[in-house]
Biopython code that builds the backbone (N, CA, C, O; Angstrom):
import numpy as np
from Bio.PDB.StructureBuilder import StructureBuilder

atoms = [
    (1, "UNK", "N", (0.657, -1.235, 0.311)),
    (1, "UNK", "CA", (-0.315, 0.036, 0.053)),
    (1, "UNK", "C", (1.048, 0.998, 0.159)),
    (1, "UNK", "O", (2.054, 0.815, 0.844)),
    (2, "UNK", "N", (0.703, 2.156, -0.820)),
    (2, "UNK", "CA", (1.344, 3.455, -1.257)),
    (2, "UNK", "C", (0.691, 4.341, -0.142)),
    (2, "UNK", "O", (-0.435, 4.201, 0.338)),
    (3, "UNK", "N", (1.853, 5.499, 0.239)),
    (3, "UNK", "CA", (0.780, 6.685, 0.879)),
    (3, "UNK", "C", (0.990, 7.683, -0.105)),
    (3, "UNK", "O", (2.004, 7.952, -0.748)),
    (4, "UNK", "N", (-0.582, 8.380, -0.115)),
    (4, "UNK", "CA", (-0.793, 9.823, -0.973)),
    (4, "UNK", "C", (-0.377, 11.115, -0.683)),
    (4, "UNK", "O", (0.024, 11.599, 0.375)),
    (5, "UNK", "N", (-0.496, 11.484, -1.521)),
    (5, "UNK", "CA", (-0.136, 12.882, -1.098)),
    (5, "UNK", "C", (-0.917, 13.965, -1.340)),
    (5, "UNK", "O", (-1.654, 13.825, -2.316)),
    (6, "UNK", "N", (-1.007, 15.198, -0.655)),
    (6, "UNK", "CA", (-2.171, 15.922, -0.927)),
    (6, "UNK", "C", (-1.593, 17.083, -2.259)),
    (6, "UNK", "O", (-0.597, 17.807, -2.265)),
    (7, "UNK", "N", (-2.283, 16.959, -2.933)),
    (7, "UNK", "CA", (-1.748, 17.891, -4.031)),
    (7, "UNK", "C", (-1.397, 19.226, -3.970)),
    (7, "UNK", "O", (-2.082, 19.871, -3.176)),
    (8, "UNK", "N", (-0.471, 19.889, -4.612)),
    (8, "UNK", "CA", (0.386, 21.000, -4.282)),
    (8, "UNK", "C", (-1.017, 22.460, -4.377)),
    (8, "UNK", "O", (-1.429, 22.644, -5.523)),
    (9, "UNK", "N", (-1.469, 23.110, -3.590)),
    (9, "UNK", "CA", (-1.975, 23.997, -3.671)),
    (9, "UNK", "C", (-2.083, 25.016, -4.851)),
    (9, "UNK", "O", (-1.031, 25.159, -5.475)),
    (10, "UNK", "N", (-3.262, 25.829, -5.320)),
    (10, "UNK", "CA", (-3.286, 26.275, -6.461)),
    (10, "UNK", "C", (-2.863, 27.922, -6.145)),
    (10, "UNK", "O", (-3.067, 28.446, -5.050)),
    (11, "UNK", "N", (-2.367, 28.482, -7.069)),
    (11, "UNK", "CA", (-2.419, 29.701, -6.962)),
    (11, "UNK", "C", (-4.128, 30.363, -6.959)),
    (11, "UNK", "O", (-5.147, 29.828, -7.397)),
    (12, "UNK", "N", (-3.949, 31.742, -6.275)),
    (12, "UNK", "CA", (-4.930, 32.313, -6.492)),
    (12, "UNK", "C", (-5.923, 32.393, -7.606)),
    (12, "UNK", "O", (-5.448, 32.960, -8.590)),
    (13, "UNK", "N", (-7.330, 31.941, -7.765)),
    (13, "UNK", "CA", (-7.814, 32.131, -8.884)),
    (13, "UNK", "C", (-8.620, 33.103, -9.188)),
    (13, "UNK", "O", (-9.604, 33.119, -8.448)),
    (14, "UNK", "N", (-8.593, 34.360, -10.404)),
    (14, "UNK", "CA", (-9.169, 35.343, -10.576)),
    (14, "UNK", "C", (-10.545, 35.362, -10.319)),
    (14, "UNK", "O", (-11.280, 34.376, -10.359)),
    (15, "UNK", "N", (-10.877, 36.517, -10.052)),
    (15, "UNK", "CA", (-12.636, 36.621, -9.621)),
    (15, "UNK", "C", (-13.195, 36.800, -10.990)),
    (15, "UNK", "O", (-12.589, 37.351, -11.909)),
    (16, "UNK", "N", (-14.354, 36.314, -11.060)),
    (16, "UNK", "CA", (-15.072, 36.347, -12.227)),
    (16, "UNK", "C", (-16.241, 37.307, -12.313)),
    (16, "UNK", "O", (-17.071, 37.244, -11.406)),
    (17, "UNK", "N", (-16.426, 38.259, -13.367)),
    (17, "UNK", "CA", (-17.101, 39.497, -12.525)),
    (17, "UNK", "C", (-17.679, 39.569, -14.318)),
    (17, "UNK", "O", (-17.697, 40.796, -14.423)),
    (18, "UNK", "N", (-18.042, 39.155, -15.427)),
    (18, "UNK", "CA", (-18.290, 38.787, -16.408)),
    (18, "UNK", "C", (-19.792, 38.546, -16.484)),
    (18, "UNK", "O", (-20.197, 37.444, -16.853)),
    (19, "UNK", "N", (-20.699, 39.589, -16.131)),
    (19, "UNK", "CA", (-22.096, 39.874, -15.445)),
    (19, "UNK", "C", (-22.948, 38.874, -14.741)),
    (19, "UNK", "O", (-22.406, 38.091, -13.960)),
    (20, "UNK", "N", (-24.031, 38.838, -14.915)),
    (20, "UNK", "CA", (-25.305, 38.102, -14.223)),
    (20, "UNK", "C", (-25.485, 37.071, -14.850)),
    (20, "UNK", "O", (-25.758, 37.163, -16.047)),
    (21, "UNK", "N", (-25.378, 35.698, -14.182)),
    (21, "UNK", "CA", (-25.841, 34.472, -14.656)),
    (21, "UNK", "C", (-27.106, 34.751, -15.462)),
    (21, "UNK", "O", (-27.788, 35.775, -15.440)),
    (22, "UNK", "N", (-27.328, 33.377, -16.346)),
    (22, "UNK", "CA", (-28.499, 32.995, -17.155)),
    (22, "UNK", "C", (-28.604, 31.658, -16.842)),
    (22, "UNK", "O", (-27.698, 30.825, -16.879)),
    (23, "UNK", "N", (-29.900, 31.478, -16.492)),
    (23, "UNK", "CA", (-30.048, 29.890, -16.347)),
    (23, "UNK", "C", (-30.560, 29.357, -17.533)),
    (23, "UNK", "O", (-31.492, 29.850, -18.169)),
    (24, "UNK", "N", (-29.852, 28.199, -17.868)),
    (24, "UNK", "CA", (-30.293, 27.772, -19.671)),
    (24, "UNK", "C", (-30.816, 26.465, -19.033)),
    (24, "UNK", "O", (-31.337, 25.863, -19.972)),
    (25, "UNK", "N", (-30.917, 25.864, -18.128)),
    (25, "UNK", "CA", (-31.526, 24.362, -17.806)),
    (25, "UNK", "C", (-31.538, 24.287, -16.345)),
    (25, "UNK", "O", (-30.705, 24.994, -15.778)),
    (26, "UNK", "N", (-32.527, 23.377, -15.423)),
    (26, "UNK", "CA", (-32.331, 23.468, -14.540)),
    (26, "UNK", "C", (-33.406, 22.005, -14.242)),
    (26, "UNK", "O", (-34.476, 21.972, -14.849)),
    (27, "UNK", "N", (-33.055, 20.906, -13.338)),
    (27, "UNK", "CA", (-33.080, 19.705, -13.665)),
    (27, "UNK", "C", (-33.352, 19.071, -11.769)),
    (27, "UNK", "O", (-32.686, 19.218, -10.744)),
    (28, "UNK", "N", (-34.457, 18.470, -12.033)),
    (28, "UNK", "CA", (-34.714, 17.572, -10.730)),
    (28, "UNK", "C", (-34.535, 16.050, -10.493)),
    (28, "UNK", "O", (-35.375, 15.233, -10.871)),
    (29, "UNK", "N", (-33.271, 15.681, -9.778)),
    (29, "UNK", "CA", (-33.014, 14.156, -9.876)),
    (29, "UNK", "C", (-32.663, 13.540, -8.760)),
    (29, "UNK", "O", (-32.470, 14.386, -7.886)),
    (30, "UNK", "N", (-32.479, 12.403, -8.359)),
    (30, "UNK", "CA", (-32.797, 11.528, -7.325)),
    (30, "UNK", "C", (-31.905, 12.157, -6.321)),
    (30, "UNK", "O", (-32.160, 12.029, -5.124)),
    (31, "UNK", "N", (-30.579, 13.022, -6.851)),
    (31, "UNK", "CA", (-29.827, 13.793, -5.542)),
    (31, "UNK", "C", (-30.132, 14.916, -5.405)),
    (31, "UNK", "O", (-29.353, 15.692, -4.850)),
    (32, "UNK", "N", (-31.297, 15.307, -5.851)),
    (32, "UNK", "CA", (-31.791, 16.946, -6.159)),
    (32, "UNK", "C", (-31.125, 17.927, -6.949)),
    (32, "UNK", "O", (-30.414, 17.222, -7.665)),
    (33, "UNK", "N", (-30.888, 19.223, -7.299)),
    (33, "UNK", "CA", (-31.360, 19.928, -8.406)),
    (33, "UNK", "C", (-29.726, 20.421, -8.916)),
    (33, "UNK", "O", (-28.763, 20.862, -8.288)),
    (34, "UNK", "N", (-29.976, 20.082, -10.464)),
    (34, "UNK", "CA", (-28.223, 20.668, -11.229)),
    (34, "UNK", "C", (-28.985, 21.589, -11.807)),
    (34, "UNK", "O", (-30.201, 21.513, -11.980)),
    (35, "UNK", "N", (-28.129, 22.640, -12.170)),
    (35, "UNK", "CA", (-28.533, 23.842, -12.803)),
    (35, "UNK", "C", (-27.673, 24.191, -13.860)),
    (35, "UNK", "O", (-26.540, 23.896, -13.480)),
    (36, "UNK", "N", (-27.623, 24.768, -15.233)),
    (36, "UNK", "CA", (-26.572, 24.920, -15.776)),
    (36, "UNK", "C", (-26.527, 26.043, -16.139)),
    (36, "UNK", "O", (-27.394, 26.198, -17.000)),
    (37, "UNK", "N", (-25.854, 27.153, -15.913)),
    (37, "UNK", "CA", (-26.183, 28.740, -16.082)),
    (37, "UNK", "C", (-24.909, 29.251, -17.167)),
    (37, "UNK", "O", (-23.995, 28.620, -17.697)),
    (38, "UNK", "N", (-25.208, 30.307, -17.206)),
    (38, "UNK", "CA", (-24.059, 30.869, -18.657)),
    (38, "UNK", "C", (-23.609, 32.131, -18.008)),
    (38, "UNK", "O", (-24.599, 32.562, -17.416)),
    (39, "UNK", "N", (-22.668, 32.883, -17.839)),
    (39, "UNK", "CA", (-22.326, 33.629, -17.443)),
    (39, "UNK", "C", (-20.931, 34.225, -18.651)),
    (39, "UNK", "O", (-19.748, 33.883, -18.633)),
    (40, "UNK", "N", (-21.519, 35.045, -19.458)),
    (40, "UNK", "CA", (-20.238, 35.781, -19.998)),
    (40, "UNK", "C", (-20.353, 34.721, -21.618)),
    (40, "UNK", "O", (-21.376, 34.446, -22.244)),
    (41, "UNK", "N", (-19.078, 34.365, -21.890)),
    (41, "UNK", "CA", (-18.901, 33.221, -22.520)),
    (41, "UNK", "C", (-18.581, 32.018, -21.673)),
    (41, "UNK", "O", (-17.916, 31.170, -22.268)),
    (42, "UNK", "N", (-18.888, 31.748, -20.455)),
    (42, "UNK", "CA", (-18.203, 30.666, -20.073)),
    (42, "UNK", "C", (-19.894, 29.959, -19.124)),
    (42, "UNK", "O", (-20.872, 30.664, -18.873)),
    (43, "UNK", "N", (-19.783, 28.680, -18.832)),
    (43, "UNK", "CA", (-20.901, 28.015, -18.231)),
    (43, "UNK", "C", (-20.550, 27.838, -17.166)),
    (43, "UNK", "O", (-19.371, 28.105, -16.930)),
    (44, "UNK", "N", (-21.440, 27.297, -16.023)),
    (44, "UNK", "CA", (-21.271, 27.117, -14.598)),
    (44, "UNK", "C", (-22.313, 25.901, -14.596)),
    (44, "UNK", "O", (-23.215, 25.723, -15.415)),
    (45, "UNK", "N", (-21.990, 25.112, -13.503)),
    (45, "UNK", "CA", (-22.825, 23.770, -12.836)),
    (45, "UNK", "C", (-22.895, 24.028, -11.588)),
    (45, "UNK", "O", (-21.933, 24.327, -10.880)),
    (46, "UNK", "N", (-24.197, 23.916, -11.189)),
    (46, "UNK", "CA", (-24.189, 24.759, -9.820)),
    (46, "UNK", "C", (-25.223, 23.244, -9.396)),
    (46, "UNK", "O", (-26.045, 22.925, -10.254)),
    (47, "UNK", "N", (-25.137, 22.221, -7.880)),
    (47, "UNK", "CA", (-25.895, 21.480, -7.840)),
    (47, "UNK", "C", (-26.577, 21.819, -6.168)),
    (47, "UNK", "O", (-26.072, 22.208, -5.115)),
    (48, "UNK", "N", (-27.648, 21.526, -6.497)),
    (48, "UNK", "CA", (-28.265, 22.308, -5.017)),
    (48, "UNK", "C", (-28.225, 23.060, -4.425)),
    (48, "UNK", "O", (-28.516, 23.078, -3.229)),
    (49, "UNK", "N", (-27.699, 24.255, -5.346)),
    (49, "UNK", "CA", (-27.434, 25.270, -4.573)),
    (49, "UNK", "C", (-25.808, 25.722, -4.343)),
    (49, "UNK", "O", (-25.482, 26.877, -4.069)),
    (50, "UNK", "N", (-24.912, 24.669, -4.494)),
    (50, "UNK", "CA", (-23.535, 24.991, -4.113)),
    (50, "UNK", "C", (-22.817, 24.804, -5.446)),
    (50, "UNK", "O", (-22.859, 23.767, -6.108)),
    (51, "UNK", "N", (-22.066, 26.062, -5.816)),
    (51, "UNK", "CA", (-21.077, 25.654, -6.910)),
    (51, "UNK", "C", (-20.015, 24.785, -6.836)),
    (51, "UNK", "O", (-19.205, 24.542, -5.942)),
    (52, "UNK", "N", (-20.265, 24.124, -8.587)),
    (52, "UNK", "CA", (-19.130, 22.970, -8.795)),
    (52, "UNK", "C", (-18.015, 23.303, -9.209)),
    (52, "UNK", "O", (-16.969, 23.155, -8.578)),
    (53, "UNK", "N", (-18.153, 23.923, -10.620)),
    (53, "UNK", "CA", (-17.289, 24.242, -11.719)),
    (53, "UNK", "C", (-17.904, 25.106, -12.631)),
    (53, "UNK", "O", (-19.092, 25.427, -12.622)),
    (54, "UNK", "N", (-17.049, 25.465, -13.411)),
    (54, "UNK", "CA", (-17.450, 26.246, -14.616)),
    (54, "UNK", "C", (-16.082, 26.157, -15.719)),
    (54, "UNK", "O", (-15.071, 25.543, -15.376)),
    (55, "UNK", "N", (-16.151, 26.642, -16.678)),
    (55, "UNK", "CA", (-15.368, 26.712, -17.767)),
    (55, "UNK", "C", (-14.585, 28.033, -17.880)),
    (55, "UNK", "O", (-14.190, 28.276, -19.021)),
    (56, "UNK", "N", (-14.312, 28.842, -17.028)),
    (56, "UNK", "CA", (-13.607, 29.575, -17.083)),
    (56, "UNK", "C", (-12.136, 29.356, -16.527)),
    (56, "UNK", "O", (-11.533, 30.426, -16.616)),
    (57, "UNK", "N", (-11.605, 28.687, -16.166)),
    (57, "UNK", "CA", (-10.353, 28.364, -15.685)),
    (57, "UNK", "C", (-9.831, 26.626, -16.427)),
    (57, "UNK", "O", (-9.288, 26.253, -17.468)),
    (58, "UNK", "N", (-10.076, 26.329, -15.871)),
    (58, "UNK", "CA", (-9.792, 24.560, -15.776)),
    (58, "UNK", "C", (-8.665, 23.676, -15.338)),
    (58, "UNK", "O", (-8.250, 22.591, -15.743)),
    (59, "UNK", "N", (-8.296, 24.516, -14.353)),
    (59, "UNK", "CA", (-7.336, 23.975, -13.763)),
    (59, "UNK", "C", (-7.331, 22.925, -12.896)),
    (59, "UNK", "O", (-6.380, 22.154, -12.766)),
    (60, "UNK", "N", (-8.464, 22.859, -12.235)),
    (60, "UNK", "CA", (-8.864, 22.176, -11.429)),
    (60, "UNK", "C", (-9.187, 20.904, -11.904)),
    (60, "UNK", "O", (-8.541, 19.926, -11.526)),
    (61, "UNK", "N", (-10.422, 20.775, -12.953)),
    (61, "UNK", "CA", (-10.818, 19.689, -13.853)),
    (61, "UNK", "C", (-9.236, 19.088, -14.692)),
    (61, "UNK", "O", (-9.111, 17.864, -14.746)),
    (62, "UNK", "N", (-8.480, 19.671, -15.101)),
    (62, "UNK", "CA", (-7.249, 18.759, -14.801)),
    (62, "UNK", "C", (-6.602, 18.363, -14.209)),
    (62, "UNK", "O", (-5.826, 17.509, -14.637)),
    (63, "UNK", "N", (-6.581, 18.756, -12.977)),
    (63, "UNK", "CA", (-5.592, 18.240, -11.757)),
    (63, "UNK", "C", (-6.707, 16.665, -11.716)),
    (63, "UNK", "O", (-6.172, 15.556, -11.749)),
    (64, "UNK", "N", (-8.348, 16.825, -11.637)),
    (64, "UNK", "CA", (-9.023, 15.586, -11.207)),
    (64, "UNK", "C", (-8.199, 14.221, -12.468)),
    (64, "UNK", "O", (-8.533, 13.039, -12.402)),
]
sb = StructureBuilder()
sb.init_structure("model")
sb.init_model(0)
sb.init_chain("A")
sb.init_seg("    ")
for serial, (resi, resn, name, xyz) in enumerate(atoms, 1):
    if name == "N":
        sb.init_residue(resn, " ", resi, " ")
    sb.init_atom(name, np.array(xyz, "f"), 0.0, 1.0, " ", f" {name:<3s}", serial, name[0])
structure = sb.get_structure()
């Protein structure tokens, strides 16, 4: 069994201020609500009111 190490901290992310988000779709599922929003040229995914990810940077998704 090998020990896992925590990833190195990411540098600060830029603050997004590209306007008001527009809800493109909203669905209820067995684990709650998922919302797809568009903010400027980027998209956001919100699950049960909790921000999950967007397309503005991508570093965290690439680390996965």
